[in-house]
C-alpha positions, 0 to 999 in steps of 0.5 A, spaced: 218 031 466 222 037 464 224 039 471 227 032 472 225 025 473 228 023 479 224 021 485 225 027 489 223 031 484 217 027 483 215 027 490 216 035 490 211 035 484 206 031 487 206 035 494 205 041 490 199 038 486 196 035 492 196 042 496 192 045 491 188 039 489 181 042 492 182 049 488 179 050 481 184 054 476 181 060 472 184 065 467 181 072 468 180 075 461 183 082 461 177 085 456 172 086 457 173 088 464 167 089 468 162 089 462 157 084 460 161 081 454 158 077 448 161 071 445 161 069 437 162 062 436 164 057 442 160 055 448 155 059 451 158 063 457 155 060 464 153 065 469 155 064 477 156 068 483 163 069 485 162 067 492 158 061 491 161 055 490 163 048 493 171 049 491 176 054 493 178 058 487 185 060 484 184 066 479 190 068 475 190 075 471 195 078 467 194 086 468 194 091 474 188 093 472 185 086 472 188 085 479 185 091 482 178 090 479 179 083 483 181 087 489 175 090 489 170 085 488 173 078 491 174 080 498 167 081 502 166 086 509 170 083 514 174 077 511 181 077 512 185 079 506 192 079 505 196 082 499 203 079 498 207 083 494 204 090 496 209 095 493 206 102 494 199 099 497 195 101 491 191 094 491 191 093 498 187 100 499 182 097 494 182 091 498 181 095 505 175 098 501 172 092 500 173 088 506 175 094 511 182 096 514 182 092 520 181 086 515 187 087 511 195 086 511 200 088 506 206 084 505 212 086 501 220 084 501 222 091 500 223 096 506 222 102 502 215 099 499 213 098 506 216 104 509 212 108 503 206 105 504 205 105 511 206 113 511 202 114 505 196 109 508 197 110 516 190 106 517 193 100 514 198 095 516 204 093 512 209 088 514 216 087 511 217 079 509 220 075 504 214 070 502 219 065 498 224 065 504 220 065 510 215 060 510 214 060 517 213 067 518 208 068 512 204 062 515 203 066 521 201 072 518 196 069 513 193 064 518 185 065 517 185 069 511 179 068 506 183 071 501 190 071 499 193 076 493 199 074 490 203 079 485 211 078 486 213 079 479 220 078 477 223 074 472 222 067 475 214 068 477 212 062 475 217 058 478 216 062 485 209 061 484 210 053 484 213 054 491 209 059 494 202 057 492 202 050 495 205 054 502 199 059 502 194 053 500 197 049 506 198 054 511 191 058 510 187 054 506 184 061 503 177 061 499 180 065 494 188 066 491 188 071 486 195 071 482 198 076 477 203 073 473 204 074 466 207 067 465 202 063 468 196 067 465 199 066 458 201 058 459 194 057 461 191 061 455 196 056 451 193 050 454 186 052 453 182 047 448 180 051 442 172 052 441 170 050 434 169 043 432 172 040 439 168 037 445 170 038 452 172 045 450 174 050 455 168 053 459 167 060 460 164 063 466 161 070 467 162 071 475 158 076 478 157 080 484 151 083 488 152 090 486 146 096 488 143 099 482 145 106 481 141 111 477 143 112 470 141 120 471 144 120 478 150 125 479 157 122 482 154 115 482 149 117 487 144 111 489 138 110 486 134 110 492 133 114 498 133 109 503 140 107 507 144 101 504 141 096 509 134 098 507 130 092 504 128 098 499 134 098 496 135 094 489 140 090 487 143 087 481 148 082 479 154 086 476 159 082 472 165 082 476 170 078 471 169 073 465 174 067 466 176 061 462 177 054 467 183 051 466 184 044 465 185 039 471 192 037 469 194 044 468 197 046 475 201 039 475 204 040 468 206 047 471 209 044 477 213 039 472 216 044 468 218 049 474 220 044 480 227 043 477 229 050 477 226 050 484 230 045 487 236 047 483 236 054 487 235 050 493 241 047 492 245 053 491 242 057 497 244 052 502 251 051 499 251 059 499 249 060 506 253 055 509 259 059 507 257 066 508 253 065 515 253 058 519 245 057 521 243 055 527 239 050 524 236 048 517 229 051 520 232 058 519 238 058 514 238 065 512 243 070 513 240 073 520 239 080 517 235 078 512 230 077 517 225 083 519 227 086 525 223 085 531 222 089 538 221 088 545 219 093 550 217 099 545 223 100 541 229 095 543 231 091 537 231 083 538 238 081 536 238 077 530 245 074 530 243 071 537 237 068 535 239 065 528 247 064 528 250 058 530 256 062 532 251 067 536 252 074 537 259 076 535 259 083 538 257 080 545 262 074 544 268 079 542 266 085 546 262 083 552 256 087 550 251 088 545 246 094 544 240 089 542 236 084 546 238 077 548 232 075 552 227 074 547 225 069 541 225 073 535 220 069 532 215 069 537 217 074 542 217 070 548 222 070 553 227 064 555 229 061 548 232 063 541 228 063 534 231 056 532 229 053 539 222 056 538 216 050 538 211 055 535 216 056 529 217 049 528 210 048 528 209 054 523 214 051 518 211 044 518 205 048 516 208 052 511 213 047 507 209 043 503 216 038 501 223 039 502 224 040 494 220 046 495 223 049 501 225 056 501 231 058 497 232 062 491 239 064 488 240 071 486 238 072 479 238 077 473 234 083 473 227 083 469 230 089 465 236 086 463 234 084 456 236 076 457 231 071 455 234 065 458 234 067 466 239 064 470 241 057 467 241 052 473 242 056 479 246 051 483 252 051 488 256 051 482 256 059 481 259 064 486 260 058 491 264 054 487 268 060 484 270 062 491 272 055 493 276 054 486 281 059 488 278 066 487 280 067 494 286 063 495 289 067 488 288 074 491 295 073 495 298 073 488 293 074 483 295 081 482 302 081 483 303 075 478 298 079 473 303 085 473 309 081 473 307 079 466 306 086 464 311 089 459 312 097 460 316 098 454 310 099 449 308 106 447 303 110 452 296 110 449 289 112 452 284 106 451 276 106 452 275 099 455 268 095 454 268 089 458 262 083 459 255 085 458 249 081 455 249 079 448 242 077 445 240 073 452 247 070 453 252 073 458 259 074 455 266 076 458 269 079 451 273 085 452 274 090 447 278 097 447 278 103 443 284 106 442 284 114 442 290 115 439 289 110 433 282 111 433 280 103 432 277 097 436 281 091 438 280 085 442 283 084 450 283 078 454 277 075 456 274 076 463 275 070 467 268 070 470 263 073 464 258 078 467 253 083 465 250 089 469 256 089 473 261 095 474 267 097 471 272 102 473 279 104 472 284 107 477 292 108 476 292 104 470 288 098 472 281 096 470 277 093 475 270 089 473 266 088 479 260 083 481 255 083 476 250 077 473 254 071 472 252 065 467 249 061 473 248 067 479 250 073 481 257 074 482 261 078 488 268 077 485 272 082 482 277 082 477 283 086 475 286 088 468 293 092 467 292 097 461 298 095 457 299 097 449 300 089 448 295 084 451 298 078 448 301 076 455 296 079 460 290 077 463 284 078 468 286 076 475 282 076 481 281 082 485 278 081 491 270 080 493 265 085 495 260 084 501 254 082 497 253 078 490 249 083 486 248 086 479 245 092 476 250 096 480 255 102 478 262 102 479 266 108 479 273 111 481 276 116 486 281 119 482 287 114 482 287 112 489 280 108 490 274 104 486 267 103 489 261 099 487 255 102 489 248 099 490 245 093 485 240 088 485 242 083 490 238 077 492 233 076 486 227 080 489 230 087 492 235 092 491 241 093 496 244 100 498 251 096 499 257 101 498 264 097 497 270 101 497 277 098 494 283 103 498 289 103 493 292 109 497 297 105 501 297 099 497 296 099 489 295 092 489 290 091 494 284 086 493 281 088 500 274 091 499 271 094 505 264 097 506 262 104 507 255 107 509 250 104 505 245 109 500 239 112 503 235 109 498 237 102 495 237 102 488 239 099 481 240 101 474 243 108 477 249 112 475 255 113 480 261 117 479 266 119 484 271 125 485 278 125 487 277 128 493 273 122 495 266 125 494 261 120 491 254 121 487 249 117 485 243 118 480 236 115 478 235 108 477 230 103 480 228 101 487 224 095 485 220 092 479 214 096 481 213 103 478 218 107 474 225 109 475 226 115 480 229 121 480 232 121 487 240 123 487 245 122 493 252 125 495 257 121 499 261 125 504 268 122 506 269 126 512 263 124 515 262 117 512 254 119 510 250 120 504 245 126 503 240 127 498 242 132 493 237 135 488 234 130 484 234 129 476 230 133 472 226 126 470 226 119 473 230 115 469 235 109 469 242 112 468 250 112 467 254 117 470 262 119 469 267 124 471 272 127 466 278 125 470 283 129 466 279 135 468 282 134 475 285 141 478 282 145 472 277 148 476 270 145 477 269 138 476 262 136 473 259 130 473 256 128 467 249 124 467 246 120 461 239 118 462 236 112 458 230 113 454 227 116 448 230 123 445 223 126 447 220 129 453 215 124 453 219 118 452 217 112 448 209 112 447 207 106 444 209 098 444 209 093 439 203 090 442 199 097 443 198 101 448 202 105 453 209 104 454 211 104 462 217 107 460 213 114 458 217 119 461 224 116 461 227 121 456 234 120 454 239 126 455 246 128 457 246 132 463 251 136 466 251 136 474 255 142 478 256 138 485 258 145 488 252 149 486 247 142 486 244 144 479 243 140 472 244 143 465 241 139 459 247 138 454 243 135 449 239 129 447 242 122 445 244 120 438 240 114 438 232 113 439 230 109 445 237 108 447 237 103 453 243 099 457 249 103 454 255 104 458 258 111 459 265 114 460 269 121 459 276 123 458 280 129 455 273 133 455 269 128 451 264 123 453 263 116 450 256 112 450 257 105 447 253 099 446 246 098 449 239 097 445 236 102 440 229 101 438 229 094 441 235 092 438 242 090 441 248 095 438 255 095 438 254 103 436 259 108 440 259 115 440 262 121 443 261 128 444 265 134 446 262 137 453 268 141 456 265 148 456 267 153 450 268 147 446 262 143 445 260 139 439 255 135 436 255 127 437 261 124 433 259 117 431 265 112 432 267 105 429 262 100 432 264 094 437 265 088 434 261 084 439 254 088 440 252 088 447 248 091 452 248 092 460 256 092 459 260 097 462 266 102 460 272 105 463 278 109 461 285 107 462 292 110 460 296 104 458 304 103 460 303 106 467 307 103 473 303 102 480 306 107 485 
């Protein structure tokens, strides 16, 4: 099998297949939706009541439209219904309309989504929970559910479903499992038997639900009858809810065989990674304690998660003799006198949810769905970040920077360079470094990054370029590397420069003058954004490799722009807060005196963005922050796609903005020089803003442009020679060569 042929893989496939052996799989047709379709050639469509069957069903749809239609027609009044991946709660609200508010629960991994949906829909209950990583908690929440809806998205959705759907079937045995997954839907379509000339062709079923007739002439859909809904005088008809094709009985097994290898590889990675980052008290709960949702007793007293899940217990109480959190109650069941890893209820729930050890909870950090790569994470095994740390990244910190500097010759003529390092090249993560000489006006090759990375951060301070975190070849990276900017790189190399608190990609990095570097936000664990802010302080030790944490962002985000000023202030603009919905316009500013973030005026439009500050402006009055938003160069964004229909990025207008941090105002400078430009890098120097790389109109590019932006000297975009290696999701920074560290 593709996923591996060893005995453990076979057992995992068998277990995942058996867990859903009672279920019939159907591929929901997208069009026509909710109408009585007509068919030409092929078998006649059968008609069936959606809820009248001896076997439970898995309904797989492709679009949000179909998913929401099913949210209205599948649940019946009073049926317990769970929405896994509820996001802002739009589909959950439709389920509540059908089943009743008290019967519906929304589950999402993102705290932001849970907070927003709870505030917008106070009559519904939403819980923060990682359905993939917390099977025992999920089993407790979905027990007794008649309908379970699943919309978890992501780049590994089919693989994740091989883990999640068997757990749902085993722990809840719902009558309906409704899944929104493009990959699974397309695979089902590809596996269907063609109609013409073949026997045993795929059966097409027109599922109906009872619906009260409405008058064609009635306004606002008023009922045809004058009596109450329950009256025997009410007239009913069978309205078409969905039209679906039945899947082959072996389809699900084939899917498991294809995906189970990736599932088990991520399990290996996760166990190795967790074992080094936080020693769990038991294999039952192997996640980092703060990954579990907070729980409270006595109203508002939070139960200590370290006490409940860490083998070392609560370090705060061990070191300081006290902890503000509760140490008397079980975080899992809430009862008094034991910890979660000792909880009998948790053990039973875990046993009821985990189908096979090969499908146990685990998920290595993966690439962002929008990063343009095609291959995903190659074998996310324990060889990723963990092996990188074990093989000398940490051990090399003591001498890495110093050894790298010892090789530097400072006798070369001084120059200023725009460095571009790493990125994605047609689905591959690259470590190529190129730099553009502002004096010679040409590109030249630099040393290769030790750990190739994309969607990372790049910043320069005191003549040293730092590459921070990002998506590596096999997994997210937590490591940083440094390269001293010199005129001749023949004898230099990237050297280890510390480890940030959280492995992640889709982050932004910036410098605070020549004395500090920051790594901000990102996509942390494959299914949620982080607000983590890491700071490398170079004031007392320019060779420091010790990163420390600052206050986290108010709104965790990814694909945002970030810039820092020499006074220590930081600014963050736009980005995304998850895979659902479009980019946000929200912006934040960091005050170094109070170690706090505050909201500032949002961008004029929601967009993913880059940001930078012209460091050469220091001491010349107001230092502006320049923000470049990704997108099409028109106010309405990109209106169409290759497949037709509306592009979800509509409104992402690409433009260059000037932000005044003192006045808290934006000024639109101009549009972008390329159409539909996404994933490019940005930096500034001596009154010029540089935009480099990315993809334009769907094609990778090595293009580079600059524009004069200092007031009084503005110009049009000037096209520079392109980079040798086309790439997107790269990063850029300006560094002056030949500076000795002070």
